C-alpha positions in Angstrom: 22.9 -17.7 6.0 20.5 -20.7 7.1 20.6 -23.1 4.1 16.9 -23.6 4.6 16.2 -20.3 3.1 18.1 -21.1 -0.3 16.7 -24.6 -0.2 13.4 -25.6 -2.1 10.5 -25.0 0.1 9.9 -27.6 2.8 13.4 -27.8 3.9 14.7 -27.3 7.5 17.8 -25.8 8.9 20.3 -27.9 10.7 22.1 -24.8 12.1 19.8 -23.4 14.5 18.3 -24.1 17.8 15.4 -26.6 17.6 13.6 -24.9 20.5 11.6 -22.5 18.5 9.9 -23.9 15.3 9.1 -21.3 12.7 7.1 -21.5 9.5 7.8 -19.0 6.6 5.1 -19.3 3.8 5.9 -16.9 1.1 6.0 -17.1 -2.8 8.9 -19.2 -3.7 10.8 -16.1 -5.3 11.4 -14.6 -2.0 13.8 -17.3 -0.8 16.7 -17.0 -3.3 16.3 -13.1 -3.4 19.7 -11.9 -2.7 18.6 -8.7 -0.9 16.6 -10.6 1.6 19.2 -13.0 2.8 20.3 -10.7 5.8 16.6 -10.8 7.0 16.2 -14.7 6.6 19.8 -15.0 8.2 18.2 -13.1 11.3 15.2 -15.2 11.3 17.1 -18.3 11.3 19.1 -17.4 14.3 15.6 -17.3 16.3 14.7 -21.1 15.7 14.4 -23.9 13.3 13.0 -22.4 10.1 10.8 -24.3 7.7 10.0 -22.7 4.4 6.7 -23.4 2.2 4.9 -21.7 -0.4 1.3 -22.7 0.0 -1.6 -20.8 -1.7 -4.2 -23.4 -0.3 -5.4 -23.8 3.2 -5.2 -27.5 3.7 -1.6 -28.0 3.0 -0.7 -25.0 4.9 -2.5 -26.1 8.0 -0.5 -29.3 7.9 2.9 -27.5 8.3 1.2 -24.8 10.7 0.3 -27.5 13.0 3.9 -28.1 14.2 5.1 -24.7 14.7 4.9 -22.0 17.2 5.6 -19.0 15.0 4.8 -18.3 11.4 5.5 -15.5 8.8 3.4 -15.0 5.7 1.8 -12.5 3.5 -2.1 -12.6 3.9 -3.1 -15.9 2.3 -4.2 -18.5 2.9 -6.9 -16.7 5.4 -7.2 -18.3 8.6 -10.3 -18.8 10.8 -10.7 -19.7 14.6 -11.6 -23.1 13.4 -8.3 -23.6 11.6 -6.2 -22.2 14.3 -7.8 -24.5 17.0 -5.6 -27.5 15.6 -2.4 -25.3 15.9 -0.1 -24.4 18.8 0.8 -21.0 17.1 1.9 -18.3 19.4 3.0 -15.6 17.0 1.9 -14.7 13.5 3.6 -12.1 11.5 2.1 -11.1 8.1 2.9 -8.6 5.5 -0.8 -7.7 5.3 -3.6 -9.3 7.1 -7.2 -9.7 6.7 -10.2 -9.1 9.1 -11.0 -12.8 9.1 -7.5 -13.8 10.1 -7.3 -10.7 12.6 -10.3 -11.7 14.5 -9.3 -15.4 14.6 -5.8 -14.7 16.0 -7.1 -12.3 18.7 -9.8 -14.7 19.6 -7.4 -17.6 19.9 -4.8 -15.6 21.8 -2.3 -15.6 18.8 0.0 -12.6 18.8 -0.5 -11.1 15.3 1.8 -8.5 13.9 1.4 -6.9 10.6 3.7 -4.9 8.5 1.2 -3.1 6.2 3.1 0.2 6.5 6.1 -1.3 4.9 4.8 0.0 1.6 3.9 3.5 2.8 7.4 5.3 2.1 7.4 4.1 -1.3 3.9 4.8 -2.2 4.0 8.1 -0.7 7.0 9.2 -3.1 5.3 7.7 -6.0 2.1 9.9 -5.2 4.5 12.8 -5.0 6.0 11.9 -8.3 2.8 11.6 -10.1 1.4 14.7 -8.5 4.5 16.6 -10.1 4.2 14.7 -13.2 0.5 15.5 -13.8 0.9 19.3 -12.8 3.8 19.8 -15.2 2.8 17.3 -18.0 5.9 15.3 -17.9 4.5 12.4 -19.2 3.0 14.1 -22.5 6.4 15.9 -22.9 8.4 12.6 -22.8 6.1 10.7 -25.1 6.1 13.6 -27.7 9.9 13.8 -27.5 10.1 10.0 -28.1 7.8 10.2 -31.0 9.4 13.4 -32.5 5.9 15.4 -32.2 7.1 17.7 -29.4 5.9 21.4 -29.8 8.5 24.0 -28.7 7.4 27.2 -27.3 7.5 29.9 -30.1 5.6 32.7 -28.4 6.4 33.4 -25.0 4.3 33.2 -22.7 1.3 32.9 -24.9 2.2 29.5 -25.9 2.3 28.2 -22.3 -0.6 26.1 -21.1 -2.5 27.1 -18.0 -3.0 23.6 -17.0 0.9 23.3 -16.3 1.2 24.5 -12.9 3.6 24.7 -9.7 2.9 22.5 -6.9 4.1 25.1 -4.5 1.3 26.8 -2.7 -1.6 24.7 -4.0 -4.2 23.2 -1.9 -3.8 19.4 -1.6 -6.4 16.8 -0.2 -5.3 13.4 0.9 -8.1 11.0 1.4 -7.0 8.5 4.1 -4.4 9.6 6.7 -2.7 6.5 7.5 0.8 5.5 6.9 0.9 6.7 3.2 -1.1 9.9 3.9 1.2 11.1 6.8 4.3 10.3 4.9 3.2 12.2 1.8 2.1 15.1 4.1 5.8 15.1 5.3 7.1 15.0 1.7 4.7 18.0 0.8 6.1 20.2 3.5 8.7 22.0 1.2 6.2 22.9 -1.2 4.2 24.9 1.4 0.9 23.4 0.4 -2.4 24.0 2.2 -3.3 20.3 3.2 -6.9 19.0 3.8 -7.5 15.5 4.8 -10.5 13.4 5.0 -10.2 10.4 7.7 -12.9 9.5 10.1 -10.7 7.5 12.2 -7.8 10.2 13.1 -8.1 12.3 16.4 -8.0 16.2 16.2 -4.7 15.8 18.1 -3.2 13.9 15.1 -4.4 16.2 12.6 -3.1 19.1 14.6 0.2 17.7 15.0 0.6 17.0 11.3 -0.5 20.5 10.2 -3.6 19.3 8.4 -7.3 20.0 8.6 -9.7 17.0 8.8 -12.9 17.9 6.8 -15.8 16.1 5.0 -15.2 14.2 1.6 -17.2 16.5 -0.3 -15.5 19.6 1.1 -12.3 18.2 0.4 -13.0 17.1 -3.2 -14.5 20.4 -4.3 -11.8 22.7 -2.6 -8.7 20.9 -3.8 -6.7 21.2 -7.1 -4.8 17.9 -6.2 -6.6 14.8 -4.5 -4.7 11.7 -3.5 -6.5 8.7 -2.5 -4.6 6.9 0.2 -7.6 5.2 2.1 -7.7 1.4 2.6 -9.7 -0.7 0.1 -12.1 -1.7 2.7 -15.5 -2.9 2.0 -16.9 0.4 3.7 -14.9 2.4 1.1 -16.0 0.5 -2.0 -16.9 3.3 -4.5 -16.1 6.1 -2.2 -15.9 8.2 -5.1 -19.0 7.8 -7.2 -20.4 10.0 -9.9 -21.5 12.7 -7.4 -18.1 12.9 -5.8 -16.1 12.7 -9.0 -18.2 15.7 -10.4 -17.1 17.7 -7.5 -13.6 17.8 -8.4 -12.7 21.2 -9.9 -12.0 21.8 -13.6 -8.4 20.8 -14.4 -7.8 19.2 -11.0 -5.6 16.1 -10.5 -6.9 12.7 -9.0 -4.1 10.5 -8.0 -5.0 6.9 -6.8 -2.2 5.0 -5.2 -4.3 2.9 -3.1 -7.1 0.6 -4.4 -9.1 0.9 -7.6 -12.2 -0.1 -5.6 -12.1 3.4 -4.1 -13.6 5.0 -7.3 -16.4 4.2 -9.6 -14.3 3.5 -12.7 -17.3 4.0 -15.0 -18.0 7.4 -13.5 -14.4 8.5 -13.7 -14.1 7.5 -17.4 -17.3 9.7 -18.0 -15.7 12.6 -16.4 -12.4 12.0 -18.3 -14.0 12.2 -21.5 -15.1 15.7 -20.7 -11.5 16.7 -21.0 -11.3 18.7 -17.7 -9.7 16.2 -15.4 -6.4 14.7 -15.0 -6.2 11.3 -13.4 -2.9 9.5 -12.4 -3.8 5.8 -11.6 -1.6 3.2 -10.3 -4.4 0.5 -9.5 -7.2 -1.0 -11.6 -10.1 -2.9 -11.2 -8.7 -5.8 -13.0 -4.8 -6.3 -13.0 -3.2 -6.8 -15.6 -5.2 -3.9 -17.2 -7.0 -5.0 -20.3 -5.4 -4.2 -23.6 -8.6 -2.6 -24.7 -9.6 -0.8 -21.6 -10.7 2.8 -22.3 -8.4 4.2 -19.8 -5.4 3.3 -22.1 -6.6 5.9 -24.6 -8.5 8.7 -22.9 -6.6 11.9 -22.9 -6.0 13.0 -19.3 -5.5 9.4 -18.1 -1.8 8.5 -17.0 -1.2 5.1 -15.9 1.5 3.1 -14.0 1.3 -0.7 -13.7 0.7 -0.9 -9.8 4.3 -0.1 -9.0 3.6 2.4 -6.2 4.9 0.3 -3.3 6.5 -2.7 -4.9 10.2 -1.8 -4.2 12.8 -4.2 -2.7 13.3 -1.9 0.2 9.6 -2.3 0.8 10.1 -6.1 1.2 13.1 -5.6 3.1 11.2 -3.4 5.4 8.2 -5.7 5.9 10.5 -8.4 6.9 12.5 -6.1 9.5 9.2 -5.1 10.9 7.9 -8.5 11.7 11.4 -9.7 13.0 11.4 -6.8 15.3 8.0 -7.7 16.8 9.1 -11.4 17.1 12.0 -10.8 18.8 10.0 -8.3 21.3 7.3 -11.0 21.6 10.0 -13.6 22.6 11.5 -11.2 25.1 8.1 -10.2 26.6 8.2 -6.6 25.3 5.7 -4.6 23.7 5.5 -5.0 19.8 5.3 -2.0 17.8 3.3 -3.6 14.9 0.9 -5.5 16.9 -2.7 -5.8 15.6 -5.2 -5.0 18.4 -9.0 -5.2 19.2 -9.3 -1.5 18.5 -8.0 -1.8 15.2 -10.5 -4.5 13.9 -13.1 -1.8 12.9 -10.6 -0.6 10.2 -10.9 -4.2 8.4 
């Protein structure tokens, strides 16, 4: 392993070729992480690596000015003006932003993004939340812990009709990108009828995935289970307002593993207080969630602390994706995770 990546931010490796200067700007906790050392070693074989952990633009640009390639999360954001003083040729980001993407494309910087590194883990979390919500697993666990569980005495009269199988249900997925498509694959053994709402996918994509792409209101009113997997773009803010939330059928499930901004939280709370909706939420308007948030106490709201995608395997995957594209870039080959002009409409 290159000693750069175990050293404090700012150090530089002496064991790699100096022909390619590479900047890695990530939180300091990344560099000593044992499971990420194979990826850092691989990067160290491609050039002289310098590591930093800048949050602010000015010190970041000073380090960026002398390198040809950089790897980072999404911050600090870069503009055309900030890139003008650099000789950057390749930028690999775990997540990018519209500002940075447009700046890179305008300045001729090859930009690759590993956004979909989170998708497998998020899709599995969504499936877990669906199953937990349909079967009341969270309630059963809490009651067993507190000693307040109720055992079935009169069978089947004691069985709640809210407790259901997933098999054969109609499931709606809002947003059919990496998360939505992986979730569709995971749902196949359950023989669900899948509706999706995504204005950006082609009929061919929907047909190949075995889903039906419909309007948002049709999906919300027709599905017992609705999963939000759309990006948290400005255009999607409050995608589910009061009118949309009121369309959800009685005792349906709403699962949000994307961004809290997709939902009008006040409207969701009003519907939850009626007692005829189950919401399983991994994301919130403010994080950490306030201790006095109504969501913590409303029956029918089941909460997890933004854990859907954040697995070590996701971070490993992110670095591998960016490394694959960097090697392809150096070899003059097509990049699998390249950001293109056509994609800018999604930001």
